Kinemage of the C-alpha trace (Angstrom):
@kinemage 1
@onewidth
@group {chain A} dominant
@subgroup {mainchain}
@vectorlist {calphas} color= white
{ca met a 1} P 15.521 0.418 13.691
{ca ala a 2} L 13.456 3.492 14.339
{ca thr a 3} L 11.931 3.968 17.746
{ca met a 4} L 8.230 4.596 18.172
{ca asn a 5} L 7.069 8.098 19.003
{ca thr a 6} L 3.624 9.422 19.779
{ca asp a 7} L 2.067 12.522 18.273
{ca val a 8} L 1.065 14.596 21.296
{ca gln a 9} L -1.922 16.104 19.497
{ca asp a 10} L -3.931 12.975 18.684
{ca gly a 11} L -2.013 10.000 20.094
{ca thr a 12} L -1.206 8.593 16.629
{ca arg a 13} L 1.781 6.232 16.725
{ca tyr a 14} L 4.462 6.587 14.087
{ca asp a 15} L 8.149 5.871 13.735
{ca glu a 16} L 10.633 8.660 13.172
{ca his a 17} L 10.611 7.963 9.426
{ca thr a 18} L 6.873 8.502 9.092
{ca val a 19} L 5.489 11.892 8.166
{ca leu a 20} L 1.847 12.700 8.760
{ca pro a 21} L -0.029 14.951 6.339
{ca pro a 22} L -0.118 18.581 7.430
{ca arg a 23} L -3.156 19.732 9.383
{ca asp a 24} L -3.558 22.705 7.029
{ca met a 25} L -3.715 21.145 3.568
{ca ala a 26} L -3.685 24.446 1.614
{ca glu a 27} L 0.038 24.306 0.801
{ca met a 28} L -0.162 20.590 -0.044
{ca met a 29} L -3.054 21.268 -2.440
{ca arg a 30} L -1.067 24.073 -4.063
{ca leu a 31} L 1.955 21.792 -4.479
{ca ala a 32} L -0.225 18.983 -5.888
{ca ser a 33} L -1.711 21.411 -8.398
{ca phe a 34} L 1.764 22.641 -9.364
{ca leu a 35} L 3.036 19.093 -9.909
{ca lys a 36} L -0.043 18.201 -11.964
{ca gln a 37} L 0.618 21.157 -14.291
{ca his a 38} L 4.301 20.253 -14.791
{ca asn a 39} L 5.293 16.889 -16.267
{ca glu a 40} L 9.040 17.254 -15.933
{ca pro a 41} L 11.270 17.620 -12.894
{ca ala a 42} L 12.039 21.149 -11.855
{ca gly a 43} L 14.669 22.089 -9.327
{ca leu a 44} L 15.148 23.019 -5.732
{ca val a 45} L 15.928 26.528 -4.616
{ca gly a 46} L 17.875 26.858 -1.383
{ca pro a 47} L 17.335 29.632 1.155
{ca asp a 48} L 20.369 31.411 -0.329
{ca gly a 49} L 18.885 31.264 -3.858
{ca glu a 50} L 21.143 28.471 -5.084
{ca gln a 51} L 19.338 26.227 -7.562
{ca val a 52} L 19.857 22.494 -8.017
{ca pro a 53} L 18.106 20.395 -10.679
{ca leu a 54} L 15.840 17.667 -9.288
{ca pro a 55} L 16.702 14.187 -10.664
{ca leu a 56} L 13.792 12.406 -12.367
{ca glu a 57} L 13.788 9.605 -9.762
{ca val a 58} L 13.456 12.080 -6.895
{ca tyr a 59} L 10.757 13.991 -8.772
{ca glu a 60} L 8.727 10.787 -9.269
{ca val a 61} L 8.945 9.997 -5.541
{ca leu a 62} L 7.899 13.560 -4.730
{ca val a 63} L 4.826 13.240 -6.973
{ca gln a 64} L 3.813 10.005 -5.208
{ca val a 65} L 4.403 11.478 -1.737
{ca val a 66} L 2.347 14.584 -2.495
{ca ala a 67} L -0.508 12.512 -3.957
{ca ala a 68} L -0.614 10.283 -0.877
{ca met a 69} L -0.437 13.184 1.580
{ca lys a 70} L -3.121 15.033 -0.382
{ca ala a 71} L -5.290 11.943 0.194
{ca gly a 72} L -4.609 12.261 3.941
{ca lys a 73} L -2.168 9.340 4.164
{ca ala a 74} L 0.963 9.239 6.288
{ca ile a 75} L 4.214 8.638 4.395
{ca ala a 76} L 7.287 6.609 5.263
{ca val a 77} L 10.280 6.399 2.968
{ca ala a 78} L 12.555 3.488 3.825
{ca pro a 79} L 15.385 1.635 2.124
{ca leu a 80} L 14.302 -1.720 0.656
{ca glu a 81} L 16.904 -3.524 2.748
{ca gln a 82} L 15.483 -2.150 5.980
{ca arg a 83} L 14.636 -4.883 8.445
{ca leu a 84} L 11.174 -4.839 9.986
{ca thr a 85} L 9.795 -6.426 13.114
{ca thr a 86} L 7.092 -9.025 12.603
{ca gln a 87} L 4.511 -6.496 13.822
{ca gln a 88} L 5.700 -3.842 11.352
{ca ala a 89} L 5.614 -6.374 8.499
{ca ala a 90} L 2.129 -7.543 9.516
{ca asp a 91} L 0.905 -3.937 9.660
{ca leu a 92} L 2.313 -3.257 6.195
{ca leu a 93} L 0.488 -6.298 4.795
{ca gly a 94} L -2.703 -5.534 6.713
{ca ile a 95} L -2.700 -8.887 8.521
{ca ser a 96} L -2.301 -9.984 12.133
{ca arg a 97} L 1.129 -10.758 13.572
{ca pro a 98} L 0.196 -14.443 14.142
{ca thr a 99} L -0.811 -14.704 10.471
{ca leu a 100} L 2.538 -13.222 9.450
{ca val a 101} L 4.396 -15.648 11.728
{ca lys a 102} L 2.512 -18.512 10.040
{ca leu a 103} L 3.670 -17.199 6.637
{ca leu a 104} L 7.250 -17.076 7.941
{ca asp a 105} L 6.985 -20.641 9.286
{ca glu a 106} L 5.626 -21.786 5.901
{ca his a 107} L 8.611 -20.098 4.164
{ca glu a 108} L 6.314 -17.750 2.207
{ca ile a 109} L 8.490 -14.817 3.300
{ca pro a 110} L 12.186 -15.141 4.157
{ca tyr a 111} L 13.327 -13.889 7.546
{ca glu a 112} L 16.379 -13.599 9.745
{ca gln a 113} L 16.553 -14.434 13.420
{ca pro a 114} L 19.759 -12.940 14.791
{ca gly a 115} L 18.558 -13.395 18.378
{ca arg a 116} L 15.192 -14.094 19.929
{ca his a 117} L 13.184 -12.004 17.478
{ca arg a 118} L 12.628 -12.490 13.763
{ca arg a 119} L 13.357 -9.697 11.318
{ca val a 120} L 11.960 -9.408 7.804
{ca arg a 121} L 13.434 -7.325 4.989
{ca leu a 122} L 11.102 -4.692 3.592
{ca ser a 123} L 11.951 -5.845 0.063
{ca asp a 124} L 10.821 -9.413 0.896
{ca val a 125} L 7.538 -8.170 2.388
{ca leu a 126} L 6.851 -6.035 -0.697
{ca ala a 127} L 7.750 -8.943 -3.002
{ca tyr a 128} L 5.287 -11.200 -1.128
{ca arg a 129} L 2.583 -8.515 -1.359
{ca asp a 130} L 3.172 -8.193 -5.109
{ca arg a 131} L 3.059 -11.984 -5.608
{ca arg a 132} L -0.246 -12.170 -3.734
{ca arg a 133} L -1.692 -9.339 -5.848
{ca gln a 134} L -0.642 -11.099 -9.049
{ca glu a 135} L -2.132 -14.389 -7.827
{ca arg a 136} L -5.435 -12.683 -6.925
{ca arg a 137} L -5.518 -10.902 -10.270
{ca ala a 138} L -4.888 -14.175 -12.130
{ca arg a 139} L -7.664 -15.938 -10.176
{ca leu a 140} L -10.079 -13.086 -10.884
{ca asp a 141} L -9.152 -13.196 -14.584
{ca asp a 142} L -9.816 -16.956 -14.593
{ca met a 143} L -13.186 -16.469 -12.881
{ca thr a 144} L -14.138 -13.745 -15.356
{ca arg a 145} L -13.058 -15.891 -18.315
{ca gln a 146} L -15.076 -18.819 -16.961
{ca ala a 147} L -18.140 -16.614 -16.426
{ca val a 148} L -17.892 -15.355 -20.011
{ca glu a 149} L -17.523 -18.928 -21.310
{ca asp a 150} L -20.579 -19.982 -19.266
{ca gly a 151} L -22.572 -17.057 -20.663
{ca leu a 152} L -23.179 -15.547 -17.247
{ca tyr a 153} L -22.723 -12.005 -18.518
{ca asp a 154} L -25.720 -12.476 -20.816
{ca val a 155} L -28.106 -13.535 -18.033
{ca pro a 156} L -30.617 -10.854 -16.944
{ca ser a 157} L -29.989 -9.689 -13.386
{ca glu a 158} L -33.393 -10.886 -12.127
{ca ala a 159} L -32.782 -14.406 -13.455
{ca tyr a 160} L -29.389 -14.398 -11.762
{ca ala a 161} L -30.908 -13.180 -8.471
{ca gln a 162} L -33.596 -15.866 -8.648
{ca ala a 163} L -30.993 -18.600 -9.282
{ca leu a 164} L -28.945 -17.289 -6.368
{ca arg a 165} L -31.992 -17.400 -4.050
{ca lys a 166} L -32.694 -20.956 -5.181
{ca ala a 167} L -29.073 -22.006 -4.602
{ca arg a 168} L -29.248 -20.544 -1.087
{ca gly a 169} L -32.428 -22.489 -0.377
{ca lys a 170} L -34.638 -19.417 -0.181
{ca pro a 171} L -38.083 -19.353 -1.773
{ca thr a 172} L -38.286 -17.848 -5.240
{ca asp a 173} L -41.120 -15.653 -6.510
């Protein structure tokens, strides 16, 4: 497992697999523009001039990394079988560690406990995140379908606002 380091400039915490966007974004913008203009993988040129073709899979990762860094996001590339601490998994999901522990106790996410501390596979955390997204999307689709069936999209906004005020117990105009 990677150890935590601290960026001496701004105190940002990151593990040794995390790369922060460059402070001077000019080169990143130039690279993003280059990648946008070229749809197919190119190649790498070594300092000695040797050229190696870039496999499509590596090219696709590069495009995603550049887009994220261009947006000012830090990047971490990790193998799917990497084991995370409960805090790292919680951070990845954007939830608190106690909430993650509850999910582990409810068997929503598999975990290993080789000693005192639980470890969660990155692939299992990502699979849980994807399941949750699909569930939310399905619920939203159901709500939208129900609203269409109930004719709520045809209601003028003022009538909707007035009904909402009434439902909340506020005086209507």
